[in-house]
C-alpha positions in Angstrom: -11.8 12.7 15.8 -14.2 9.8 15.6 -13.0 6.4 14.3 -14.5 3.3 12.8 -11.7 0.9 13.7 -8.2 0.8 15.0 -5.1 -1.4 15.3 -1.7 -1.2 17.1 1.5 -2.3 15.4 4.6 -3.9 17.0 7.8 -2.3 18.2 10.7 -2.0 15.8 10.7 -2.3 12.0 11.4 0.1 9.2 10.6 3.1 11.3 11.9 4.5 14.6 11.4 2.5 17.7 8.0 2.5 19.5 4.5 1.3 19.0 2.3 2.8 16.2 -1.4 3.0 16.1 -3.5 3.5 13.0 -7.2 4.0 12.8 -9.9 4.4 10.2 -11.5 7.9 10.5 -15.3 8.2 10.0 -14.6 9.8 6.6 -12.9 6.6 5.5 -9.3 7.9 5.6 -6.6 6.5 7.8 -4.8 8.3 10.7 -1.6 7.0 12.2 0.0 8.1 15.5 2.8 7.1 17.9 6.5 7.9 18.1 8.1 10.5 15.9 9.2 9.7 12.4 8.3 7.3 9.6 4.8 5.9 9.5 3.9 7.7 12.7 4.3 11.1 11.1 1.4 10.5 8.7 -1.8 11.9 10.0 -4.2 11.1 7.2 -3.4 8.7 4.4 -5.3 7.1 1.6 -8.1 8.4 -0.6 -10.9 7.3 1.8 -13.4 4.5 1.7 -11.7 2.3 4.3 -13.8 0.4 6.9 -11.5 -2.0 8.7 -7.8 -2.0 9.7 -5.4 -4.7 10.7 -1.8 -4.7 12.1 0.9 -7.3 12.7 1.8 -7.4 16.4 4.3 -10.2 16.7 7.4 -9.0 14.9 9.9 -6.1 14.3 8.6 -6.0 10.7 5.7 -3.6 11.1 3.0 -3.4 8.5 -0.7 -2.6 8.3 -3.5 -3.5 6.0 -7.0 -2.1 5.5 -10.2 -3.1 3.8 -12.3 -0.6 1.8 -16.0 -0.6 1.4 -15.8 -3.0 -1.6 -13.6 -5.6 0.3 -10.5 -4.6 -1.6 -7.3 -5.0 0.5 -4.7 -2.2 0.8 -1.4 -2.6 2.7 1.6 -0.5 3.7 4.8 -0.6 5.8 7.6 -3.2 5.7 7.5 -5.4 2.5 10.7 -7.4 2.6 8.9 -10.7 2.0 6.1 -9.4 -0.2 3.6 -9.3 2.6 1.9 -6.1 1.2 0.7 -8.2 -1.8 1.3 -5.6 -4.4 3.7 -7.7 -6.5 6.9 -6.1 -5.2 9.2 -6.3 -2.2 9.4 -2.5 -1.9 8.3 -0.8 1.4 5.4 1.5 1.3 4.5 4.6 3.4 1.0 4.8 2.0 -1.6 2.1 1.3 -1.0 0.1 -1.9 -3.8 -2.1 -3.4 -3.2 -5.8 -3.0 -3.0 -7.3 -6.5 -6.0 -9.7 -6.6 -9.6 -9.8 -7.8 -10.6 -11.5 -4.5 -12.7 -9.4 -2.1 -12.2 -10.0 1.6 -14.2 -9.8 4.8 -11.3 -10.3 7.2 -7.5 -10.1 7.1 -4.8 -11.5 9.5 -1.2 -10.4 9.6 1.8 -12.6 10.6 5.5 -11.9 11.0 5.9 -11.5 7.2 2.8 -12.9 5.6 -0.9 -11.9 5.2 -4.0 -14.0 4.8 -7.5 -13.0 3.9 -11.0 -14.6 4.0 -13.2 -14.0 1.0 -17.0 -13.9 1.0 -17.3 -17.6 0.2 -15.1 -18.6 3.1 -12.0 -19.4 1.1 -8.6 -18.4 2.5 -6.0 -16.5 0.5 -2.4 -15.8 1.6 0.7 -13.9 0.4 4.2 -13.0 1.7 6.8 -15.2 3.3 6.3 -19.0 2.8 9.6 -20.6 3.8 7.7 -22.5 6.6 4.5 -23.0 4.7 2.6 -20.1 6.4 0.7 -19.2 3.2 -0.7 -22.8 2.9 -0.2 -23.0 -0.9 1.2 -26.5 -0.9 4.9 -25.6 -1.3 7.7 -24.0 0.7 8.6 -21.4 -1.9 10.1 -18.4 -0.1 7.8 -15.6 -1.1 4.4 -15.1 -2.7 4.2 -11.5 -3.9 0.4 -11.6 -4.6 -2.5 -13.6 -3.0 -2.8 -17.3 -3.8 -5.7 -19.4 -2.6 -4.9 -21.8 0.2 -4.7 -25.4 -0.9 -7.8 -26.8 0.8 -11.5 -27.4 0.1 -12.3 -26.3 3.6 -14.3 -23.1 4.0 -13.8 -20.9 7.1 -15.7 -18.4 9.2 -12.6 -16.8 10.7 -8.8 -16.8 10.5 -6.0 -16.5 13.1 -2.2 -16.2 13.1 -0.3 -18.1 15.8 3.2 -16.9 16.8 3.5 -15.0 13.6 4.4 -18.2 11.6 1.3 -20.4 11.6 -2.1 -19.6 10.1 -5.4 -21.2 11.1 -8.9 -21.2 9.8 -12.0 -22.0 11.9 -14.7 -23.9 9.9 -18.5 -23.8 10.6 -18.2 -27.1 12.4 -15.9 -25.6 15.1 -12.7 -27.2 13.8 -9.4 -25.4 13.4 -7.4 -26.2 10.2 -3.8 -24.9 10.4 -0.7 -24.6 8.3 2.9 -23.3 8.7 5.0 -23.7 11.8 3.3 -26.4 13.9 5.2 -25.5 17.0 2.5 -23.0 17.8 -0.1 -25.9 17.5 1.9 -27.8 20.2 3.0 -30.1 17.4 6.2 -30.7 15.5 7.4 -29.7 12.0 6.0 -27.4 9.4 3.1 -27.9 7.0 2.6 -26.5 3.5 -1.2 -27.3 3.5 -3.9 -27.1 6.1 -4.3 -30.0 8.5 -6.7 -30.5 11.4 -5.3 -29.1 14.7 -6.0 -31.5 17.5 -5.1 -29.1 20.3 -7.4 -26.3 19.2 -10.7 -27.5 20.4 -12.5 -24.2 20.9 -13.5 -21.1 18.9 -11.8 -19.1 21.7 -8.3 -18.6 20.5 -5.7 -16.0 21.1 -2.1 -15.7 20.1 0.0 -12.9 21.6 3.6 -12.9 20.4 5.0 -16.4 20.7 2.2 -18.0 22.8 -1.1 -19.8 21.9 -4.0 -19.8 24.3 -7.4 -21.5 24.0 -10.4 -21.9 26.2 -13.2 -24.5 26.2 -16.9 -24.0 26.6 -16.6 -24.1 30.4 -14.0 -21.3 30.4 -11.0 -23.5 31.3 -7.9 -22.2 29.4 -4.7 -23.8 28.3 -1.5 -22.3 26.8 1.7 -23.3 25.1 4.5 -21.6 23.2 7.7 -19.7 23.7 7.8 -17.0 26.4 11.2 -15.6 25.2 12.2 -12.8 25.6 10.4 -12.6 29.0 12.2 -13.0 32.2 11.2 -16.7 32.4 12.7 -17.9 29.0 10.2 -20.7 29.1 9.4 -23.0 26.1 6.3 -25.1 26.5 5.4 -27.6 23.7 2.5 -29.3 25.3 -0.7 -27.5 26.6 -0.6 -26.4 30.2 -3.5 -25.1 32.3 -3.6 -21.3 32.6 -3.9 -20.4 36.3 -6.3 -17.5 36.4 -8.7 -16.1 39.0 -11.6 -16.3 36.6 -12.9 -18.4 33.7 -11.9 -17.3 30.3 -15.2 -16.2 28.7 -13.7 -14.1 26.0 -10.5 -12.6 24.5 -10.5 -8.9 24.3 -10.9 -7.8 20.7 -10.3 -4.2 21.5 -6.6 -5.0 21.9 -6.4 -7.5 19.0 -6.5 -10.6 21.2 -3.6 -9.5 23.5 -5.7 -9.7 26.6 -8.0 -12.2 28.2 -11.2 -11.2 30.1 -13.9 -12.7 32.3 -17.3 -11.4 33.2 -17.0 -11.0 37.0 -20.6 -10.3 38.0 -22.8 -10.5 35.0 -23.4 -6.8 35.2 -20.9 -5.5 32.7 -17.8 -5.6 34.9 -14.9 -7.4 33.2 -11.7 -8.7 34.9 -8.9 -8.5 32.4 -5.2 -9.4 32.3 -2.6 -8.9 29.6 -1.7 -12.3 28.1 2.0 -11.6 28.2 1.9 -11.4 32.0 -0.4 -14.3 32.8 2.5 -16.7 33.6 5.0 -14.5 35.4 3.1 -11.6 36.8 3.2 -11.6 40.6 -0.4 -11.5 42.0 1.0 -9.9 45.2 2.8 -7.1 43.3 1.2 -3.8 44.0 3.6 -1.8 41.8 0.9 -1.5 39.1 2.7 -3.6 36.5 0.3 -4.5 33.7 -1.1 -7.9 34.2 0.6 -8.5 37.6 -2.9 -8.1 39.1 -6.0 -8.5 36.8 -7.9 -5.2 36.5 -11.7 -4.7 36.6 -13.1 -2.8 33.6 -16.5 -1.5 32.8 -19.4 -0.2 34.9 -22.3 -2.0 36.6 
């Protein structure tokens, strides 16, 4: 089959163990694949008309969302905290329409909350809000339908850090964030957006519990919680990321879970999985992902 877009969900959740992938087929329907049982057993779902798909990749609560050709959001999977936005906390095995008149250009999915960017650059969030991740000005536990984030800021893109913080990038290159501020290398939680001093670049990635940014010269810094890796390291202040190349981009094809650098300007990219950047052994020839950066592409 031919696909328009794809996303990979996290391990665990309301279905059997193992990663799940879902993709938008060229006819606008959605096909899911992976381990046996649950969501994975569905091959084509929805009535069609879908164009983009999104997954949460930081938690055992697996859920997906998709945008149709009109910008309407549809979600399915785990819904314990109302992250599907349909006004309930009932799980769904097929897409349910998010209950809002807002139309979105982009969605980001956290541990148990979802945020969307509308055509005017306003952010809307729904789901778990115990740490302020929906940015609505309170710490009420759940928001079952979308509520506009309490800020006059308008954004060009959104990101979720560590599954519990949400950030928006404005046209001036500033990141405004809300939720668990640990993932901003700061303390406490915030119910409304505030300027994030440590996020000084539009290059931002957030695999699992780690945040990584790079500046205009390609120098990268990271912080966060590497648990449950073998190092069990918690870093609350930015540290340089030791890499054999400058960070010129984060790989969108794997939803910001890899970092890549252009090695020769001829289409060859050196890439490493972000989860292995800090404990992968560069002398390890066993083939472990990220232990040795891999060259992708053709000259």
